[in-house]
C-alpha positions, -999 to +999 in steps of 0.1 A: -139+399-235-174+399-251-201+413-227-228+389-216-261+394-234-294+396-215-329+401-227-361+420-220-393+400-228-424+421-233-452+403-214-488+414-208-500+401-175-536+405-187-552+404-222-522+389-240-528+377-276-502+350-270-506+316-251-482+326-224-478+311-189-459+336-169-429+321-152-434+288-171-434+294-209-430+324-232-449+323-265-433+341-294-433+344-333-405+329-355-386+361-359-373+358-323-364+321-325-327+326-332-320+349-302-342+329-278-326+296-288-295+305-268-303+285-237-295+299-203-299+336-212-311+358-183-341+380-189-365+405-172-402+407-179-415+441-191-453+449-191-460+475-219-481+505-207-508+499-234-524+470-214-505+472-182-485+494-158-454+499-180-430+483-155-405+455-152-418+428-129-397+397-128-365+378-137-357+343-151-337+322-175-345+308-209-347+271-211-355+248-240-373+261-271-399+240-289-426+245-317-462+254-311-480+225-327-513+244-329-501+277-343-477+278-373-445+299-372-448+302-334-427+287-306-425+283-268-395+290-247-393+272-213-388+296-184-365+285-156-358+299-121-385+326-123-384+352-095-409+380-093-400+415-081-412+429-048-423+460-067-426+471-103-397+490-119-407+519-142-392+521-178-374+554-168-351+559-139-352+588-114-334+611-138-361+605-165-338+584-187-349+551-203-332+523-185-326+503-217-300+520-239-279+513-269-281+518-307-304+488-312-331+498-287-366+497-302-395+497-277-417+481-304-397+449-303-411+423-278-376+408-273-348+432-268-311+428-259-297+446-228-264+444-209-260+424-177-253+456-159-287+470-169-304+437-160-288+437-125-299+473-119-335+466-128-335+435-106-321+453-076-344+483-080-374+459-081-363+440-050-360+406-067-374+379-044-346+354-036-349+321-017-326+293-005-320+266-030-306+233-020-276+221-041-274+184-048-241+184-029-262+189+003-267+151+004-230+146+009-229+172+036-258+156+054-245+121+050-208+114+046-197+147+063-223+152+090-226+116+103-193+113+121-187+075+118-201+042+108-211+036+145-231+068+146-247+060+112-259+026+123-272+039+157-292+066+138-309+041+116-317+018+146-332+048+165-353+055+134-367+019+139-375+028+175-393+060+163-413+037+139-427+019+169-407-013+161-405-041+187-373-055+171-346-042+149-321-065+132-287-053+120-267-075+097-233-067+080-219-091+054-195-094+025-169-070+040-141-069+013-111-064+036-121-092+062-115-129+058-140-143+032-170-163+044-190-189+026-208-168+000-238-191+001-244-177+036-247-141+024-282-129+020-273-104-008-246-121-029-253-100-059-246-067-042-212-051-039-199-053-004-199-043+023-237-048+027-255-034+057-291-045+063-312-028+089-347-043+092-376-036+116-412-045+123-423-009+127-453+008+112-436+012+078-440+041+053-466+049+027-460+070-004-468+103+014-443+095+042-416+085+018-421+117-003-427+143+024-406+126+051-378+103+040-370+123+009-373+157+025-342+169+044-350+183+079-387+174+075-408+182+105-428+150+106-411+139+139-404+173+153-439+186+152-448+166+183-419+180+203-426+216+192-462+211+204-450+197+237-427+227+243-455+252+236-481+233+257-457+229+286-449+266+287-486+274+285-495+249+313-468+263+335-481+299+330-517+289+337-509+263+364-525+235+345-498+208+344-524+181+343-535+193+309-499+189+297-496+154+312-528+145+293-513+157+261-482+136+267-504+105+272-522+112+239-489+116+220-475+084+235-507+066+225-504+079+190-468+067+187-473+033+204-462+045+239-431+064+227-422+100+218-400+100+187-363+105+194-356+122+160-352+160+161-333+171+130-349+152+102-315+142+088-307+109+105-318+089+074-289+103+055-267+080+075-274+056+046-252+079+025-224+077+050-226+039+051-226+031+014-229+044-022-263+029-029-294+021-009-325+000-014-355+007+008-383-018+011-412-008+033-448-019+040-478-006+059-503-030+074-532-017+052-517-027+018-508-061+004-477-049-014-444-033-004-429+000-017-394-002-031-371+028-036-336+025-050-311+054-046-277+058-062-260+085-041-233+090-068-259+108-089-257+137-064-220+143-070-197+150-099-215+180-113-185+204-115-197+219-148-229+234-134-251+238-103-275+210-098-305+216-075-314+188-051-349+184-067-334+179-102-323+143-093-352+118-090-357+082-083-386+059-091-408+046-064-425+013-072-446-014-056-440-051-056-451-083-038-436-085-003-401-098-005-400-110+031-423-121+059-435-090+077-445-109+108-475-105+131-477-067+125-477-071+087-456-040+085-420-027+087-390-013+068-359-029+054-329-007+044-301-024+024-270-003+020-241-015-002-210-004-021-192+011+009-172+043+009-136+050-001-114+056+030-142+044+053-135+007+052-151-015+079-126-034+100-129-060+127-124-034+154-150-011+139-175-041+137-168-048+174-174-011+182-207-012+164-217-043+183-207-028+216-226+004+209-258-016+201-253-036+233-251-004+253-280+013+234-305+005+261-302+019+296-288-005+323-312+010+349-342-013+356-374+004+346-357+030+324-349+009+293-378+004+268-389-032+274-407-035+240-377-028+219-349-053+211-318-049+188-301-079+173-267-078+155-248-103+134-218-102+112-208-137+098-172-127+092-166-118+128-174-147+151-161-136+185-183-106+192-194-098+228-229-110+237-233-087+267-216-060+287-209-071+323-188-057+351-166-083+368-156-061+397-181-048+422-181-010+425-163+005+455-187+035+455-222+034+441-241+067+438-277+074+430-290+109+426-326+119+419-327+156+409-359+175+407-368+204+384-355+229+410-320+214+412-326+197+446-314+161+449-319+130+469-284+115+470-273+081+483-236+071+482-228+035+492-192+027+501-185-010+499-148-019+501-136-054+494-129-076+524-091-071+519-095-034+528-098-028+566-126-002+563-163-006+572-192-003+548-209+031+549-239+047+534-240+085+531-274+102+523-282+138+514-319+147+514-333+178+496-298+188+488-296+220+467-270+214+441-269+251+431-255+263+465-220+253+456-218+277+426-240+306+437-227+331+411-237+308+382-272+304+394-278+340+405-307+357+388-312+393+399-326+390+434-332+352+434-317+319+424-330+307+391-345+274+382-324+249+361-334+249+325-324+213+320-353+198+339-352+168+363-330+138+358-317+106+375-280+098+378-263+065+388-225+062+390-203+032+399-168+042+409-136+022+413-100+027+425-079+012+398-053-007+419-050-036+443-063-043+469-094-023+458-098-045+427-082-080+425-087-109+402-076-125+370-088-097+347-077-065+363-058-054+332-087-060+309-111-042+333-089-011+337-084-010+299-122-011+295-124+019+319-097+037+299-117+032+267-153+034+278-154+050+313-175+080+320-212+089+321-236+080+293-267+100+287-299+081+280-331+097+266-362+077+272-340+047+280-319+049+248-282+060+247-279+094+230-244+102+243-221+073+251-197+077+279-166+074+257-178+104+236-182+125+267-148+116+280-132+126+246-147+161+248-143+163+286-179+174+290-177+176+328-141+190+328-130+160+349-099+154+328-088+190+332-093+188+370-075+155+371-044+170+353-043+197+380-047+173+409-040+136+402-061+123+432-093+138+418-119+116+401-117+112+363-138+094+337-116+062+338-127+057+375-164+054+367-192+040+347-225+059+350-258+065+333-277+098+333-314+094+326-336+121+310-370+121+294-382+139+263-414+152+279-395+166+309-362+177+294-374+195+262-345+220+262-319+193+260-314+189+222-293+165+202-264+179+182-269+177+144-239+153+141-255+131+168-224+132+190-239+146+222-262+174+232-263+209+219-243+233+240-271+256+250-282+271+284-300+239+294-270+217+287-247+240+307-271+238+336-270+200+334-232+201+333-230+222+365-255+200+384-238+167+374-203+182+382-216+191+417-229+155+423-195+141+411-177+163+435-197+151+465-186+116+456-150+128+450-146+140+486-153+105+499-133+090+470-102+109+481-108+106+518-113+068+520-082+062+500-061+084+522-076+068+553-067+034+540-031+045+533-028+059+568-040+027+583-017+004+563+014+023+554+022+041+587+036+071+568+051+100+585+039+130+565+053+159+585+090+167+579+093+181+614+082+147+629+104+128+606+133+150+615+127+143+651+128+106+644+161+110+625+176+129+654+167+102+679+181+076+655+214+095+654+215+096+693+208+059+694+237+051+671+260+074+691+251+055+723+258+022+707+293+034+696+301+047+731+286+020+753+288-012+733+318-033+722+312-029+685+341-051+675+331-080+698+293-077+690+283-102+717+246-098+708+253-103+671+232-072+662+258-056+639+264-084+614+250-062+585+277-035+593+307-054+579+337-070+595+347-063+631+373-037+621+348-019+598+318-017+621+326+014+640+334+034+609+302+023+593+282+032+624+299+066+625+289+071+588+253+061+597+252+086+626+264+114+603+239+104+576+211+106+602+223+141+613+224+152+577+189+138+571+177+159+600+193+190+585+178+182+551+144+178+567+148+211+585+154+227+551+123+209+537+102+221+566+114+256+560+104+255+524+070+240+533+065+268+559+075+294+534+051+280+507+023+278+533+028+314+544+030+326+509-002+308+500-019+322+531-008+357+522-022+352+487-056+341+500-057+369+526-050+398+502-075+385+475-101+409+488-078+439+488-066+430+453-102+429+441-108+464+455-075+477+441-085+464+406-118+484+408-100+515+421-073+514+394-100+508+367-119+539+379-086+559+380-077+548+344-112+557+331-110+591+348-075+600+333-087+588+299-117+611+302-096+641+310-071+634+282-100+631+256-118+662+268-087+683+270-103+704+297-097+707+334-126+691+351-126+699+388-152+673+397-133+646+378-100+656+395-117+653+429-129+618+420-093+609+410-080+623+443-105+602+462-095+571+442-058+578+451-067+579+488-087+547+485-058+530+467-034+542+495-057+528+521-059+494+504-021+492+500-016+499+537-037+468+545-013+445+528+013+448+556-008+435+586-020+406+564+015+393+558+028+367+583+065+365+575+085+339+593+110+363+609+082+386+622+087+389+659+057+380+681+042+410+699+015+414+725-018+428+711-055+425+718-075+400+697-101+427+691-076+447+672-073+419+646-111+415+644-116+452+637-088+452+611-103+423+592-137+439+593-123+469+576-106+448+550-139+431+541-160+463+544-168+467+507-173+430+501-197+427+530-216+457+517-219+444+482-231+410+494-255+427+520-239+408+549-239+421+584-208+414+605-215+415+642-188+416+669-206+409+703-177+414+727-154+443+736-131+419+754-095+429+762-081+394+757-045+397+746-021+373+729+016+371+723+019+360+687+026+372+651+000+398+643-001+390+606-007+353+613-038+360+635-051+384+608-048+357+582-067+332+603-096+355+610-097+369+574-098+333+560-128+324+581-146+356+572-138+350+535-153+315+537-185+329+553-188+356+527-186+329+499-213+307+514-236+336+523-235+350+488-266+331+479-299+347+468-318+320+488-304+334+521-325+364+530-308+372+564-270+372+560-251+375+592-215+368+604-211+367+641-178+370+660-180+363+698-151+363+723-153+341+753-130+361+776-125+337+805-117+308+781-097+329+757-116+315+727-134+331+697-165+318+680-169+327+643-203+317+629-226+326+600-262+322+588-252+303+556-254+265+550-238+243+576-206+223+568-214+196+542-212+161+558-191+148+530-163+172+537-165+173+575-139+145+581-114+164+560-120+200+570-084+209+578-067+188+552-052+205+521-071+200+488-106+194+502-132+220+492-166+223+477-160+259+467-160+269+430-132+273+419-117+248+443-089+258+466-089+237+498-061+256+515-078+282+537-087+260+567-054+241+564-035+274+566-056+285+596-047+252+614-010+257+605-009+292+620-029+284+651-008+253+659+023+274+652+014+299+680+003+271+704-034+275+697-060+254+678-090+257+655-119+233+653-156+231+645-177+244+673-193+217+695-231+217+702-223+234+736-203+262+719-226+268+690-249+299+688-284+285+681-296+317+664-274+308+634-274+275+615-243+278+593-207+269+597-193+277+632-156+275+642-137+280+675-103+298+676-087+285+708-061+308+722-062+292+757-026+279+754-012+309+735+011+331+756-003+364+769+031+381+770+067+376+760 
């Protein structure tokens, strides 16, 4: 294989006798014409020492060669892709050898041949200056591949009209090849290859400078400069305490942009025209000229260059002016974009047209006062005649939630419950004022010694929620409505009143993890139960940034904060959503949920049948109550079979109750030992690290061995604590003082209390004794302490206290803490399984406490006003042992 030739071009940077333009043209005599006529050769410049520094100083490629018309026998070579060196490279290397080598080397020649290896070495020693170059293929990436769908593409161009301060944007799609043909005379652009998409507005229009430096410049900063300025000024105003200055800047920017802040952030939305068709015609006019600009782009010119690299700026299009081709209205300005030719494999269908129409109908916020009143979008497609004209909800929401969240994550929440008349439950309004949404996920919001401020900024959230079955919704179009919820349910995000993240997109990516939670527990809320709108403003939510593909918001810290706050709001509604449904079922179905109660009913049924057989003439059946039990000679046998079946049902239910008891006790043991397991994990980790250190060092380290011995003792202590926490069913009740359990549980939580800086106070040395299972009482107390520790682990709470007080005469225990009080939304369901506001959610702890207390004859309930200690304002529970035996 022949080695690639490269060149050295002698070039004086000062005092040259030739008409050179460094980096542009190389002037040379005829004798070098043959070698320089080989287009595309790489070269390095060399400055001879006679008039310069004797160094190589740049790299480029040879382009076209043409004659010098002023000087005979001389020529010019075009210089392409010139790149200077960071520093000059001397003729000789560090060993004193001339870098150029070979039998033909002659320093007197102005043009010399070198190998590619030598050229590379010179370039790298000189620190050749490189820069990014955009390939023509970038257009396809920004258009067809970045814009996810035709819907996204149309929405992007409509939002561009909004940014241009348009009052109306008209979208028309015609001449779609794969749909039923329409009267061609009705087509506006009959001569263009379909489908034809026309997006027309009455905005400010574009002049030559805006077209050149904005529309034709990918990722231009024309729109983003205002947002960058807002970010800087808001940070400065916050530091200096001058927010009024920032508000003044916002007013000035809105005035500049006709009352709006531009939505565009990336500078690539215009390339949606590439996604929507193979060609585009842009007609635009500003109010200060009497003509319109016209730019025609053939996107195919940016593709099919497999033989060589083509830079983006190598492909050009002519910009012309012409007389206005349409009426530009009162404003005498605007832009019209005509896209045609379509894309292979991206055919427009009737369903896709309906989706575009629906997206445009949902573009503006449904909240009064939030949607921009001075912006209207009109859509038409002559080939599809039955398009929706508006989005309406036929069924009234069962729950309607409004939440106004401030910049500190505190919310004013109103939840209205309005059941239909067919549901025997009263209307109800639940309000939460100054509700700190961060308190339910303390670890996420912790910031050293304090609770950090949300980075997402303030927002407003409205959600309508439905149960998806009768009698909650009833009417002619239930199926259609539930299908609509299936396809479009969820929460849309609106920025300045325009939809930037439709609900269906959010549901597809499960942005609030509602689908994941619904899979785990089917009674939880999911996207297909709701339609909501989340309202943000550009000037207040600067860190919430659109994704480049325009399908949602960038997954940054601000967006994750927003997710957590919205999830918390949804969960407050979910508690009521689950509770009201269960209350309705209890009222209407009369279900017996406890196997033990159902077993008792089966036993009584068996006794009743036995009495009928013994005391009633079954064959005669004078009262005619046994007609369903066969003929007279069959009735007694059938009744005996029924009696046996009821007895077997009782036995089956006893087995089911046993399984339920076992599962409950196993769950209780799992919750109770969680603290010890956490401590054991830390101890074993330290033990492993210590052993690893000894093995690596290969030496006997007395201090390290003592640490391992201490870890072993700690591990043994933690393992011993497992036993008293286990409440096995065959454990015999024993007589023991309650104080023994309290002290044991305090030792179990000793490390966790210390880490969270919580003080556990036991105010009584009472000798109250009970006759019960020791492990069961330990589980009850440890569950309550664990709950208190969770809610006290909050940087906002400065004084963290758990108080345990024994009322000796009444044989009751008060367990209270200084954390937040029980949330009103969960209070009606405190001891039901599955109800919890903790993260991650469990909802078993208090249910297990109730199970064990009832099992020993006691009870647990929230402390009344009379029983509460008024020094603490958190959750307070009473463990009532008044009916528990004192001895066996």
